[in-house]
C-alpha positions as CSV (number, residue, x, y, z in Angstrom):
1,M,72.1,101.1,97.2
2,M,69.2,100.3,94.8
3,P,65.4,100.5,96.7
4,V,63.6,97.0,95.9
5,A,59.3,97.4,96.0
6,D,59.2,97.7,100.4
7,G,61.1,100.5,100.3
8,R,64.4,98.9,102.0
9,V,67.9,99.8,99.5
10,R,69.4,96.6,97.4
11,L,72.9,96.1,96.1
12,S,73.8,93.4,93.5
13,Y,76.7,91.5,92.3
14,W,78.1,88.5,90.6
15,I,80.7,86.5,90.6
16,D,81.7,83.5,88.1
17,S,83.1,80.1,88.7
18,N,86.5,81.4,89.3
19,E,84.9,84.1,92.6
20,T,85.8,86.6,90.2
21,V,83.6,89.7,90.5
22,V,82.2,90.7,86.9
23,K,79.3,92.6,87.3
24,I,77.7,95.5,90.6
25,V,74.7,96.9,90.2
26,G,73.6,99.7,92.4
27,P,75.3,102.7,93.8
28,W,78.5,100.8,95.1
29,D,80.7,103.9,96.5
30,A,77.9,106.1,97.0
31,W,76.8,103.7,99.8
32,L,79.9,101.8,101.1
33,G,81.3,105.4,101.2
34,H,79.2,107.7,102.7
35,D,80.8,107.8,105.9
36,G,83.6,108.5,103.9
37,E,85.8,105.2,105.1
38,V,85.5,103.3,101.7
39,P,89.5,102.3,100.8
40,E,90.8,102.6,97.2
41,H,90.8,98.7,97.0
42,G,87.0,98.4,98.1
43,R,85.7,100.8,95.2
44,K,83.3,99.5,92.6
45,H,86.2,99.5,90.4
46,K,88.7,98.0,91.6
47,V,86.1,95.2,93.2
48,V,84.1,94.0,89.6
49,G,87.3,91.6,88.1
50,N,88.7,90.3,91.3
51,S,88.1,87.7,93.4
52,L,85.4,87.7,95.9
53,F,87.7,86.3,98.4
54,S,90.3,89.2,98.7
55,F,87.7,91.2,99.8
56,I,86.5,88.6,102.8
57,V,88.7,88.7,105.8
58,G,89.3,85.0,107.9
59,D,89.9,81.2,106.9
60,G,86.7,80.1,108.3
61,V,84.7,82.8,106.9
62,R,85.9,82.4,103.2
63,H,85.2,78.5,103.8
64,V,82.0,79.2,104.9
65,Y,81.3,81.5,101.8
66,R,82.8,78.2,99.4
67,T,80.8,75.5,100.9
68,M,77.8,77.9,100.8
69,H,78.8,78.7,96.7
70,A,78.9,74.5,96.0
71,R,75.7,74.0,97.7
72,I,74.1,76.9,96.1
73,L,75.4,75.3,92.5
74,E,74.8,71.8,93.4
75,T,71.1,72.3,94.5
76,G,70.1,74.9,93.2
77,R,68.8,76.4,96.3
78,T,69.1,79.8,97.5
79,I,70.8,81.1,100.3
80,E,69.5,84.0,102.3
81,F,71.0,84.8,105.7
82,P,70.5,88.3,107.7
83,F,74.5,89.7,108.6
84,R,76.2,93.3,109.1
85,C,78.2,94.9,107.3
86,D,79.2,97.8,110.4
87,S,81.1,100.8,109.4
88,A,82.8,103.1,112.3
89,W,79.4,105.3,112.1
90,F,77.4,103.3,111.0
91,R,75.4,100.1,112.1
92,R,73.8,98.3,109.5
93,D,72.0,95.2,109.6
94,M,71.2,93.4,106.4
95,Q,70.1,90.3,104.3
96,M,71.6,88.8,102.2
97,R,70.5,86.6,99.2
98,I,72.7,83.8,97.3
99,G,71.4,82.6,94.1
100,R,72.7,80.3,90.9
101,E,72.6,82.6,87.3
102,G,73.7,79.7,85.3
103,N,76.9,79.2,86.2
104,S,77.3,82.5,88.2
105,L,76.7,83.5,91.9
106,R,74.3,85.9,92.2
107,Y,74.4,88.1,95.9
108,D,71.5,90.5,96.7
109,S,72.1,92.4,100.1
110,V,69.2,94.1,101.5
111,L,69.7,97.0,104.0
112,I,66.9,96.5,106.6
113,S,68.5,99.2,109.3
114,E,71.2,101.5,109.7
115,T,71.9,103.5,112.3
116,R,74.3,106.2,113.0
117,R,76.5,105.9,116.4
118,P,77.2,109.0,118.6
119,R,80.7,108.7,117.8
120,P,82.9,106.0,115.9
121,L,83.9,102.5,116.4
122,P,87.6,102.6,117.9
123,R,89.6,101.9,114.6
124,P,91.3,98.7,114.3
125,A,95.8,99.3,113.4
126,P,96.2,96.2,111.2
127,A,99.9,95.7,112.0
128,A,99.3,96.3,115.6
129,D,100.5,93.4,118.8
130,T,96.3,92.9,120.6
131,L,94.0,91.2,118.2
132,V,89.8,91.5,119.0
133,A,88.5,88.6,117.5
134,M,85.0,89.5,115.4
135,C,82.6,87.7,113.9
136,S,81.9,88.3,110.5
137,F,78.4,87.8,109.9
138,C,76.6,89.3,113.4
139,K,79.9,91.3,114.0
140,V,80.2,90.3,117.7
141,Y,83.6,90.5,119.0
142,R,85.4,88.8,122.1
143,F,88.3,90.4,123.7
144,P,90.6,89.2,125.4
145,I,90.7,86.8,122.4
146,E,91.2,84.2,125.1
147,S,87.5,85.2,126.7
148,P,84.7,82.8,126.1
149,L,82.3,85.8,125.9
150,W,81.3,87.4,122.8
151,K,79.9,90.7,123.5
152,D,77.8,93.0,121.6
153,I,80.3,95.3,119.1
154,E,78.5,98.5,120.6
155,S,80.5,97.3,123.8
156,L,84.0,97.7,122.3
157,F,83.4,101.4,123.2
158,V,83.5,100.9,126.9
159,E,86.0,97.8,127.1
160,P,88.0,98.8,129.7
161,N,91.5,96.9,128.6
162,L,91.4,97.6,124.8
163,P,94.7,99.2,124.0
164,E,94.7,101.9,121.5
165,L,96.0,100.1,118.8
166,F,94.6,97.0,118.5
167,S,94.5,94.9,114.9
168,I,90.5,92.4,113.8
169,T,90.8,88.7,113.4
170,H,87.7,87.4,111.7
171,S,86.4,84.5,113.0
172,L,82.9,82.7,113.8
173,C,80.3,83.6,117.1
174,E,79.5,80.0,118.4
175,H,75.7,81.2,117.5
176,C,76.6,82.4,113.6
177,A,78.7,78.7,113.5
178,A,75.6,76.6,114.5
179,L,73.1,78.5,112.2
180,W,75.9,77.6,109.4
181,L,76.7,73.5,110.6
182,R,72.7,73.5,110.6
183,E,72.4,75.1,107.2
184,L,74.6,73.7,105.5
């Protein structure tokens, strides 16, 4: 990511009116992959030219982003919000800014803080039968999935009944859902 005036790191990318990523500025692969976790389909050369929504998981989350896009394109108003972009080894608190540039949308992600975990988070197995619900914005989780309680992702290490094989389903926690209903 590129440093900004305050010394924080920024990564920028643009999507066109067809929701296609057309440009990325900043060391995408180096930053996202510095812990060795970026799959081949997530590398810069594979992202540019593809729909942003092929990389965003969860119908509800896609709906929030599409609603944001429509609002930004309609009003010209920039939207900013905090989010998490964790990996197994790193907790990353970030700030996102989405604004209009002509008929395109510009995303600017700024790294606020990054903390290395003493050990990696347990890895999900995509085909597993057990589901863990995770908020796509703040990274709290709910397990068992029927539970009303959302927990900080760091407690996944000590989740007593979590089997070795589990899968993640993305959604929005009540806090983030209320924030987006108010914002949009």
